[in-house]
VEXDREN-2710 file (C-alpha; in Angstrom, 1 decimal):
% VEXDREN-2710
k/r/px/py/pz
1/MET/-70.4/41.6/-6.0
2/LYS/-71.6/45.0/-6.6
3/ASN/-70.9/46.8/-10.5
4/ARG/-69.4/43.9/-11.4
5/TYR/-71.4/43.8/-14.7
6/VAL/-70.8/47.3/-15.2
7/ASP/-66.8/46.4/-14.7
8/LEU/-66.7/43.2/-16.8
9/ILE/-68.0/45.5/-19.7
10/THR/-65.6/48.8/-19.1
11/GLN/-62.4/46.9/-18.4
12/THR/-62.7/44.7/-21.3
13/PHE/-64.2/47.1/-24.2
14/GLU/-63.7/50.5/-25.4
15/PHE/-67.4/51.5/-24.9
16/PRO/-69.1/52.8/-27.6
17/GLN/-70.2/56.3/-25.9
18/GLU/-72.3/58.0/-28.6
19/ASP/-74.5/54.2/-28.9
20/PHE/-74.4/53.6/-25.1
21/GLU/-74.7/55.4/-22.1
22/VAL/-76.0/53.6/-18.6
23/ILE/-77.6/56.0/-16.5
24/ASP/-79.4/54.8/-13.3
25/ASN/-78.5/51.7/-14.1
26/GLN/-80.1/50.9/-16.8
27/LEU/-79.3/51.2/-20.9
28/ASN/-79.7/54.6/-22.9
29/PHE/-79.6/53.5/-27.1
30/ASN/-78.6/56.5/-28.9
31/GLY/-79.8/58.8/-25.8
32/ILE/-83.2/56.6/-25.5
33/PRO/-83.8/54.9/-22.2
34/MET/-84.3/51.7/-23.5
35/MET/-86.4/50.7/-20.0
36/ASP/-89.2/53.7/-20.8
37/ILE/-89.6/52.3/-24.2
38/ILE/-90.0/48.9/-23.0
39/GLU/-92.9/50.3/-20.3
40/GLN/-94.1/51.8/-22.9
41/TYR/-94.7/49.1/-25.6
42/GLY/-93.5/45.4/-23.6
43/THR/-91.3/42.8/-25.3
44/PRO/-90.6/41.3/-27.5
45/LEU/-90.3/44.7/-29.8
46/LYS/-88.1/45.7/-32.3
47/ILE/-86.8/49.3/-32.4
48/THR/-85.4/51.8/-35.5
49/TYR/-83.9/54.9/-34.6
50/LEU/-84.8/56.9/-37.5
51/PRO/-81.6/60.0/-37.2
52/LYS/-78.7/56.9/-37.2
53/ILE/-79.5/55.9/-41.0
54/SER/-78.7/60.1/-41.8
55/SER/-75.7/60.0/-39.4
56/GLN/-74.2/57.4/-40.8
57/ILE/-74.5/58.5/-44.5
58/GLN/-73.4/61.4/-43.6
59/LYS/-70.3/59.9/-42.0
60/ALA/-69.9/57.9/-44.8
61/LYS/-69.6/61.3/-46.8
62/ARG/-67.3/62.4/-44.9
63/PHE/-64.6/60.0/-45.1
64/PHE/-64.7/60.1/-48.8
65/ASN/-64.9/64.3/-49.3
66/VAL/-61.8/64.1/-47.0
67/ALA/-60.1/61.6/-49.0
68/MET/-60.5/63.3/-52.5
69/ALA/-59.5/66.5/-50.8
70/LYS/-56.7/64.9/-49.2
71/ALA/-55.5/63.3/-52.4
72/ASP/-56.9/66.5/-54.7
73/TYR/-59.0/63.9/-56.6
74/LYS/-60.7/65.5/-59.7
75/GLY/-63.4/63.0/-60.0
76/SER/-66.8/62.8/-57.6
77/TYR/-68.8/60.8/-54.9
78/THR/-71.8/59.6/-55.0
79/TYR/-74.1/57.7/-52.5
80/CYS/-76.0/55.1/-53.3
81/TYR/-78.6/53.4/-51.0
82/CYS/-78.5/49.3/-51.2
83/THR/-82.0/48.6/-50.8
84/LYS/-82.2/44.8/-50.2
85/SER/-80.6/46.2/-47.0
86/SER/-84.1/46.8/-45.9
87/HIS/-87.0/48.0/-48.4
88/PHE/-89.2/49.8/-45.6
89/SER/-90.9/53.1/-46.1
90/PHE/-89.3/54.6/-43.0
91/VAL/-85.7/53.5/-44.1
92/LEU/-86.3/55.1/-47.7
93/GLU/-87.8/58.3/-46.6
94/GLU/-85.1/58.8/-44.1
95/ALA/-82.0/57.8/-46.1
96/LEU/-83.4/59.9/-49.3
97/LYS/-83.2/62.7/-47.0
98/ASN/-79.2/63.2/-47.8
99/ASP/-78.9/63.9/-51.2
100/ILE/-78.2/60.2/-52.4
101/HIS/-79.4/57.6/-54.9
102/LEU/-80.3/54.5/-54.9
103/GLU/-79.2/50.8/-55.8
104/THR/-81.7/48.2/-57.0
105/SER/-81.7/44.4/-56.8
106/SER/-85.2/42.8/-59.0
107/ALA/-87.9/44.0/-60.5
108/PHE/-89.7/44.2/-57.2
109/ASP/-87.7/47.2/-56.2
110/ILE/-89.0/48.7/-59.8
111/PRO/-92.9/49.4/-58.1
112/ILE/-90.8/51.3/-55.2
113/ILE/-89.1/53.6/-57.1
114/ARG/-92.5/54.6/-58.6
115/LYS/-93.9/55.2/-55.5
116/LEU/-91.6/57.4/-54.3
117/ALA/-92.3/59.5/-57.4
118/GLU/-95.6/59.7/-56.9
119/ASN/-95.1/60.7/-53.4
120/GLY/-92.1/63.4/-54.2
121/THR/-89.7/62.0/-52.1
122/ILE/-87.4/61.5/-55.2
123/THR/-87.4/62.8/-58.9
124/LYS/-87.0/61.2/-62.2
125/ASP/-83.6/62.6/-62.3
126/ILE/-82.7/60.2/-59.2
127/GLN/-79.9/58.0/-60.6
128/VAL/-80.9/54.2/-59.8
129/LEU/-77.9/51.7/-60.3
130/CYS/-80.1/48.6/-61.5
131/ASN/-77.7/45.3/-60.3
132/GLY/-78.4/41.5/-59.1
133/TYR/-79.5/39.1/-62.7
134/LYS/-82.1/39.9/-64.4
135/LYS/-85.0/37.8/-65.6
136/GLN/-87.3/38.9/-67.7
137/LEU/-89.3/41.0/-65.4
138/TYR/-86.6/42.7/-64.4
139/THR/-85.5/44.6/-67.6
140/GLU/-89.2/45.1/-68.6
141/SER/-89.5/46.8/-65.6
142/ILE/-86.2/48.6/-66.3
143/ILE/-87.2/49.4/-69.6
144/GLU/-90.7/51.0/-68.8
145/LEU/-88.5/52.9/-66.2
146/ILE/-86.1/54.7/-68.3
147/GLU/-89.0/55.0/-71.2
148/ASP/-91.3/57.0/-68.2
149/GLY/-88.6/59.4/-68.4
150/PHE/-86.4/58.4/-64.9
151/SER/-83.5/59.6/-66.7
152/ASN/-80.3/58.5/-65.3
153/VAL/-81.2/54.6/-64.9
154/ILE/-78.4/52.4/-65.5
155/PRO/-78.9/48.6/-65.6
156/ILE/-75.6/47.3/-64.4
157/LEU/-74.9/44.1/-66.5
158/ASP/-74.6/40.8/-64.7
159/ASN/-74.0/38.7/-67.6
160/MET/-73.0/39.3/-71.4
161/ASN/-76.3/38.3/-72.8
162/GLU/-78.3/40.4/-71.0
163/ILE/-77.5/43.3/-73.4
164/GLN/-80.2/42.2/-75.8
165/ALA/-82.9/42.6/-73.0
166/TYR/-83.0/46.5/-73.6
167/GLU/-82.6/45.8/-77.4
168/LYS/-86.0/47.6/-77.6
169/LEU/-84.6/51.0/-76.1
170/TYR/-80.9/51.1/-77.9
171/SER/-82.4/50.1/-81.4
172/LYS/-83.9/53.5/-81.5
173/ASN/-82.2/55.8/-78.5
174/LYS/-79.2/55.5/-76.4
175/ILE/-78.7/53.6/-73.2
176/LYS/-76.6/54.1/-70.6
177/ILE/-75.0/51.2/-68.9
178/GLY/-72.9/49.7/-66.7
179/LEU/-70.8/46.8/-66.5
180/ARG/-70.4/44.2/-63.4
181/ILE/-66.9/42.2/-63.1
182/ALA/-67.1/38.8/-61.6
183/ALA/-64.6/39.1/-58.5
184/GLU/-62.2/36.0/-57.5
185/GLU/-63.3/35.7/-53.6
186/GLU/-61.0/34.5/-51.0
187/PRO/-59.7/31.2/-52.0
188/ASN/-61.6/29.8/-48.2
189/PHE/-64.9/31.3/-49.6
190/ASP/-66.7/28.0/-51.0
191/PHE/-66.9/29.2/-54.3
192/TYR/-63.8/30.5/-55.3
193/THR/-65.7/33.1/-58.5
194/SER/-68.3/34.8/-57.8
195/ARG/-71.7/33.7/-59.8
196/LEU/-72.5/37.3/-60.4
197/GLY/-71.0/39.2/-62.9
198/ILE/-68.6/39.0/-66.0
199/ARG/-65.5/37.6/-66.7
200/MET/-62.6/39.9/-66.0
201/ALA/-61.2/38.2/-68.6
202/ASP/-64.1/38.4/-71.4
203/ILE/-64.7/42.2/-70.6
204/HIS/-62.3/44.0/-73.3
205/ASP/-63.3/41.8/-76.1
206/TYR/-67.0/41.9/-75.0
207/TYR/-66.9/45.8/-75.2
208/LYS/-64.7/46.1/-78.4
209/ASN/-66.8/43.1/-80.6
210/VAL/-70.6/43.8/-79.5
211/ILE/-71.0/46.8/-77.6
212/LYS/-69.3/49.2/-79.2
213/LYS/-70.8/48.6/-82.9
214/ASN/-73.7/49.8/-81.7
215/PRO/-73.6/53.7/-81.1
216/ASN/-76.8/53.8/-79.4
217/ILE/-74.8/52.0/-76.1
218/GLU/-72.6/53.9/-73.8
219/VAL/-70.9/52.0/-71.1
220/LYS/-70.8/54.5/-68.1
221/MET/-69.6/52.3/-65.2
222/LEU/-67.8/49.4/-64.1
223/HIS/-69.2/47.7/-60.9
224/PHE/-67.1/45.2/-58.6
225/PHE/-67.6/44.2/-55.4
226/ILE/-65.8/41.9/-52.8
227/ASN/-68.0/39.3/-50.8
228/THR/-65.9/40.0/-47.8
229/GLY/-66.4/43.5/-47.7
230/ILE/-64.2/46.6/-47.9
231/ARG/-61.1/45.5/-45.3
232/ASP/-57.8/46.1/-45.0
233/THR/-56.3/42.9/-46.3
234/ALA/-53.5/41.6/-48.6
235/TYR/-56.7/39.9/-51.1
236/TYR/-58.3/43.2/-51.1
237/TRP/-55.5/45.6/-51.7
238/ALA/-54.6/43.4/-54.6
239/GLU/-58.5/42.8/-56.5
240/LEU/-59.1/46.6/-55.7
241/ASN/-56.2/47.3/-58.2
242/ARG/-57.1/44.5/-60.4
243/CYS/-60.4/46.1/-60.9
244/ILE/-58.5/49.8/-61.5
245/ASN/-55.9/48.6/-64.2
246/LEU/-59.0/47.1/-66.2
247/TYR/-60.8/50.5/-65.8
248/CYS/-57.7/51.6/-67.4
249/ASP/-58.0/49.4/-70.1
250/LEU/-61.2/49.8/-71.0
251/LYS/-61.5/53.4/-70.6
252/LYS/-58.6/54.0/-73.2
253/ILE/-60.9/52.6/-75.9
254/CYS/-64.3/53.7/-74.4
255/PRO/-63.8/57.4/-73.9
256/GLU/-67.5/57.6/-72.5
257/LEU/-66.7/55.6/-69.3
258/ASP/-65.9/57.3/-66.1
259/SER/-67.2/56.1/-63.0
260/LEU/-66.0/53.0/-61.0
261/ASP/-68.6/51.5/-58.4
262/ILE/-67.0/50.1/-55.2
263/GLY/-70.0/48.3/-54.0
264/GLY/-70.4/48.2/-50.6
265/GLY/-68.6/46.6/-47.8
266/PHE/-68.1/49.0/-44.9
267/PRO/-68.6/47.4/-42.0
268/ILE/-70.8/48.2/-39.0
269/ARG/-70.1/47.9/-34.9
270/THR/-71.7/44.1/-34.0
271/SER/-69.3/43.8/-31.0
272/LEU/-67.8/46.1/-28.6
273/SER/-64.7/45.5/-29.7
274/PHE/-65.1/46.4/-33.3
275/ASN/-61.8/48.8/-34.4
276/PHE/-62.5/49.8/-38.0
277/ASP/-60.7/53.0/-39.5
278/TYR/-63.2/54.0/-41.8
279/GLN/-60.9/57.3/-42.8
280/TYR/-58.3/55.2/-43.4
281/MET/-59.6/52.9/-45.4
282/ALA/-61.6/55.7/-47.6
283/ASP/-58.3/57.1/-47.6
284/GLU/-56.4/54.5/-49.1
285/ILE/-58.9/53.1/-51.6
286/ILE/-59.1/57.1/-53.3
287/ARG/-55.5/57.1/-53.4
288/GLN/-54.5/53.9/-55.0
289/ILE/-57.5/54.9/-57.7
290/LYS/-55.8/58.0/-57.9
291/SER/-51.8/56.9/-58.3
292/THR/-52.4/53.9/-60.6
293/CYS/-55.0/56.0/-62.9
294/GLU/-51.8/58.8/-63.2
295/GLN/-49.7/55.8/-63.8
296/ARG/-51.4/54.6/-66.6
297/LYS/-52.7/58.2/-67.5
298/VAL/-56.5/58.1/-67.5
299/GLN/-58.0/60.9/-66.1
300/GLU/-59.6/59.0/-62.3
301/PRO/-63.5/57.9/-62.1
302/ASN/-66.2/58.9/-60.4
303/ILE/-66.7/56.7/-57.5
304/TYR/-69.7/55.3/-56.7
305/THR/-70.3/53.1/-53.5
306/GLU/-73.8/51.0/-52.0
307/PHE/-73.7/51.1/-48.8
308/GLY/-76.6/49.0/-47.7
309/SER/-76.0/47.3/-44.0
310/PHE/-73.8/50.2/-43.1
311/THR/-76.8/53.0/-44.0
312/VAL/-79.2/51.2/-42.3
313/GLY/-77.6/48.4/-39.5
314/GLU/-76.7/50.6/-36.7
315/SER/-80.4/52.0/-36.7
316/GLY/-81.9/48.9/-35.6
317/ALA/-82.5/47.0/-32.3
318/ILE/-84.6/44.1/-30.9
319/LEU/-85.5/43.8/-27.1
320/PHE/-86.5/40.5/-25.1
321/GLY/-87.7/40.0/-22.0
322/ILE/-86.4/36.8/-20.0
323/THR/-89.3/34.8/-19.3
324/GLU/-87.6/31.8/-17.1
325/GLU/-84.6/30.6/-15.8
326/LYS/-84.1/27.4/-16.0
327/ARG/-81.2/25.2/-14.7
328/GLN/-80.9/22.2/-16.9
329/ASN/-78.2/20.4/-15.5
330/ASP/-75.4/21.2/-12.2
331/LYS/-74.1/23.9/-14.9
332/GLU/-76.1/24.8/-17.2
333/MET/-78.4/27.4/-16.9
334/TRP/-80.7/28.9/-19.4
335/ASN/-82.4/32.2/-19.7
336/MET/-85.1/32.1/-22.3
337/ILE/-86.3/35.1/-24.6
338/ASP/-89.7/35.5/-24.9
339/SER/-89.5/35.3/-28.8
340/SER/-87.2/33.0/-31.0
341/PHE/-83.5/33.7/-32.4
342/ILE/-84.6/31.7/-35.5
343/THR/-87.2/33.9/-36.4
344/THR/-86.9/37.3/-35.3
345/LEU/-82.8/37.7/-35.4
346/PRO/-82.2/34.5/-38.5
347/ASP/-78.6/35.9/-38.9
348/THR/-77.3/34.8/-35.7
349/TRP/-78.3/31.0/-36.9
350/GLY/-77.9/31.1/-40.4
351/ILE/-74.5/32.4/-40.3
352/LYS/-74.1/32.8/-36.8
353/GLN/-73.5/36.3/-36.8
354/LYS/-72.9/38.2/-33.8
355/PHE/-74.4/41.2/-32.7
356/ILE/-73.8/43.6/-29.7
357/LEU/-75.8/42.3/-26.6
358/LEU/-76.3/44.1/-23.5
359/ALA/-78.3/44.1/-20.3
360/VAL/-81.0/46.7/-20.0
361/ASN/-82.0/47.2/-16.9
362/HIS/-80.1/45.5/-13.6
363/TRP/-76.3/46.7/-14.5
364/ASP/-75.5/46.8/-11.0
365/ASN/-76.3/43.5/-9.9
366/GLU/-74.2/40.4/-9.9
367/TYR/-74.0/39.0/-13.3
368/GLN/-73.6/35.2/-14.4
369/ARG/-72.9/32.8/-16.9
370/VAL/-76.0/31.5/-18.8
371/ASN/-77.6/30.6/-21.8
372/LEU/-79.7/32.2/-24.1
373/GLY/-82.8/29.9/-25.9
374/GLY/-85.3/31.3/-28.1
375/LEU/-89.3/29.2/-28.2
376/THR/-89.1/27.2/-30.8
377/CYS/-88.6/23.8/-30.1
378/ASP/-85.5/23.5/-32.5
379/SER/-82.4/22.4/-31.1
380/ASP/-81.2/25.6/-32.5
381/ASP/-82.2/28.4/-31.4
382/TYR/-80.1/29.7/-29.3
383/TYR/-77.3/32.4/-29.1
384/ILE/-74.0/31.8/-28.4
385/MET/-70.8/34.8/-27.6
386/GLU/-68.0/33.9/-29.6
387/SER/-65.7/35.4/-27.0
388/VAL/-67.2/32.7/-24.4
389/LYS/-67.9/29.9/-26.9
390/SER/-71.1/29.1/-25.5
391/ARG/-72.6/30.9/-22.8
392/VAL/-73.1/34.8/-22.3
393/PHE/-72.9/36.7/-19.0
394/LEU/-76.0/38.4/-17.9
395/PRO/-77.0/40.5/-14.4
396/LYS/-79.3/38.4/-11.8
397/PRO/-82.5/40.0/-11.8
398/ASP/-84.1/41.4/-8.4
399/PRO/-86.7/38.9/-6.9
400/GLY/-90.2/40.3/-8.7
401/GLU/-88.3/42.4/-11.4
402/PRO/-87.8/40.4/-14.7
403/LEU/-84.4/41.2/-17.1
404/TYR/-85.1/42.4/-20.2
405/ILE/-82.0/42.3/-22.8
406/GLY/-81.3/44.0/-26.0
407/PHE/-79.1/43.1/-29.4
408/PHE/-78.1/46.1/-31.1
409/HIS/-77.3/47.5/-34.9
410/THR/-79.4/44.5/-36.0
411/GLY/-81.5/46.9/-38.6
412/ALA/-80.1/44.9/-41.7
413/TYR/-81.6/42.0/-43.8
414/GLN/-83.6/40.4/-40.4
415/GLU/-87.0/41.0/-41.4
416/SER/-86.7/40.1/-44.8
417/LEU/-85.1/36.9/-44.0
418/GLY/-87.6/36.0/-41.5
419/GLY/-90.0/36.5/-43.8
420/TYR/-91.6/39.6/-42.9
421/GLY/-95.5/39.3/-42.3
422/GLY/-95.4/35.6/-43.1
423/ILE/-95.0/32.3/-41.0
424/GLN/-92.5/31.6/-38.9
425/HIS/-90.9/28.8/-37.1
426/CYS/-93.2/27.2/-34.8
427/LEU/-95.6/30.1/-35.8
428/ILE/-93.8/32.6/-33.3
429/PRO/-95.6/35.8/-34.1
430/ALA/-93.2/38.8/-35.0
431/PRO/-92.9/40.8/-32.5
432/LYS/-93.8/45.4/-32.4
433/HIS/-91.8/47.4/-34.0
434/VAL/-91.5/50.9/-33.4
435/LEU/-89.9/54.1/-34.9
436/ILE/-87.8/56.4/-33.0
437/ASP/-87.6/59.9/-34.2
438/ARG/-86.2/63.1/-32.9
439/ASP/-88.5/66.9/-32.9
440/GLU/-87.2/69.8/-33.9
441/ASN/-86.2/70.5/-30.0
442/GLY/-84.3/66.9/-30.1
443/ASP/-86.6/65.5/-27.9
444/TYR/-88.0/61.9/-29.0
445/THR/-90.6/61.0/-30.7
446/THR/-91.9/57.1/-30.7
447/ARG/-94.3/55.7/-33.3
448/LEU/-95.9/51.7/-33.0
449/PHE/-95.2/50.9/-37.7
450/ALA/-96.4/47.3/-36.7
451/LYS/-98.4/45.8/-34.1
452/GLU/-97.4/41.9/-32.7
453/GLN/-98.5/39.6/-35.7
454/SER/-101.9/38.3/-34.5
455/ALA/-103.5/34.4/-35.0
456/LYS/-106.1/35.4/-37.3
457/SER/-103.3/36.9/-40.1
458/MET/-101.0/33.7/-39.7
459/MET/-104.9/31.7/-39.9
460/LYS/-105.1/33.9/-42.8
461/ILE/-101.5/33.0/-45.0
462/LEU/-102.7/29.5/-44.1
463/GLY/-105.9/28.9/-45.7
464/TYR/-107.6/28.6/-43.1
END
């Protein structure tokens, strides 16, 4: 039965060598031996491999710049990072090494922008696209940012009443704004029309009857985002075409309009069978925009994207130890992890998201089919593999040598959805978090970002 687990992987999937490699029956992630990290820090353990953030940004820039060169596209491409995917300082600092700009989602993003400027990480000419439904604190924070000299802040209007919040600015000075289009979601989506943005049918008249009357308001951008992301489907291309045509309609009466924000949505690898042609999609997006603009005799727009998960998702992983094997009946073998899926990987529980799951050690051992369970007393604290509906395949550990497993490409959203630093289900503590980087010689370095959450910190939150 030797090498059966390795055979299962290599025969079934195209093993992504750029991310994973097995050496001496142990898993390497981006060239980092995971067992060395576990031996140093223990489990459960979250890790972030910082160089992956930069490499993802450079990939996307290359895809769109190549696409524009092929099409002789006259507009520019701007990469914005969607901060809600991960607000951590180490993520922003790494991402901003790559000449990018930022997109915000709430009032509490604004202090982050200010702090980055104070630290010299950004300058006040950085482009900041302010998205989301905006309560008073958010609009006031945007106004203060602009008044403090941030010259390229663009609030993206989520509804037609929002413009009133900026009257203090546009009554005396020019203000640049964007308009978000309310997308028509796929018919199988719970709600067919997005709750975000302005109805497409209303935008033309809204501009003529409200915005155009004030010479201090400049509409610079149209923004649209499809909840299901950028995919090669008839639905996506139809929605993109509707958006481009609206841009052309508005451009003819709004000469200052020069940018189209197509949002985020580049997918990340969440399974070994992942297959997505990024270059083809970038080529086709640019080709369709250019073709429609030529037909409509409108200059093609500058293109913006707001990639969040694509930027940070593949940099993350979480490592667990198997604490015990429990055979609950004649058929079911449970492998209990030393944490909880509900608290550390909430997407697996909330939306049944799948991640790449691989053993860290014992790769040459016989494998077995098991269920994976978490530590909480909740019956939903388990993980299933979509391909086999319930169980996963893991190697049998050698006697006295524990099995370790890893979930990979988990770097987006999990900390914020799980309530980082707060109270978790059954008071399961947040695990340690380690940052991995490379020095000027290419050798990897590690740094403990956060210790495992303590009982003392929980007691304080709870008022004891």
